Structure formats: structure tokens, C-alpha cells
N, C-alpha and C positions, 0 to 999 in steps of 0.2 A: 762313614764314606772309607771304601777300601783304598789303602796305599798303592798297591801293586795287583794288578789284574794278570792272569795267565790265560792261555788259549784255553777255551772250553767252558771258561766261567759264564755264567749268566748275570745280567742286569736289566734294569727297566731304563729305557729314555726315549725321547721324541723322535719318530721317524718323520722326516719332512716328506718321503713319497708317501706313506698311509696317512699322513696328516692326524695322527695321534700317537699314545704313550704306547709302546709296545714292549714285548721280552726281547732282550739283545743277546747276542753269545759274542765273546770275544775270539777273533780267528787271525791268523796269520795271512796277509793278503799283500799283494804287490799294489802301491800307491803311486799315483802318477802324481807329480808336482805340478801347481799351478805354473800357467804361464811358462810351462818348459816341456820340454820331451822326455824329460829324465824320470824314469820309474825306479822306484825302491822296492825291491823283493823283501817277503818276511817281515813285513811292518805288522804289529799287533794292533788292530783296529776293532771296534764295535759295530757289530752289524745286526739288521733286523731278521728276526726269524721269520717274519711274515713274507717280506717281499726281497731278501736278501741284498738290500741296500745298505752300502756303508753310511753308519749313522755318525759315528765320532771316532778321534783318535783320542786315546789316553795319553795324558801328560808323560807317561813313561817311555811313548813311543817318539816325542818331540825330537830329542838330541839325536836319533837315528835318522831321523829326517833332515835335520839341522846340517849332520855331517855330510850326508849325501848330496845336499846342495851346494855346500862349500867347495866340496871336492870336484865340480863339474870342469 
């Protein structure tokens, strides 16, 4: 398992929208925090290459989201 991902890296993951295991790509995107209107720009996320749906957030991006949520 890779410890740190970079934008442009590829992986495989299960897409909830496609309902299958797909090839995914890591990209920087704006993420809206659940139960708030707060949007965090430039978060590294895992994206389905078939439907463009955000599949997951790698552990290395969690501190960035926590910091944004605390600072509101």
C-alpha cells in the first residue's frame, strides 16, 4: 500500500455510483464538508475515471479537512 499519494497517481477502488471496482485517479478538488456550507479547496481526493465521482479521501488529506472545519 502506498503511503503518500500525489495528484495524477492511479489506483483501483470501489465506486459507489458505478457499483463496481474501477480505476481511479487522484486529483485536487474542492470538497464540501458534511452538514455545513464550508468548502475546502485543493484537497487531494480519489476520483472514478468512468463517472468522475469522488470515491474516497486519502488519509493524508484528513488533517487539511480537520483544520478547515476547526477554523470556521
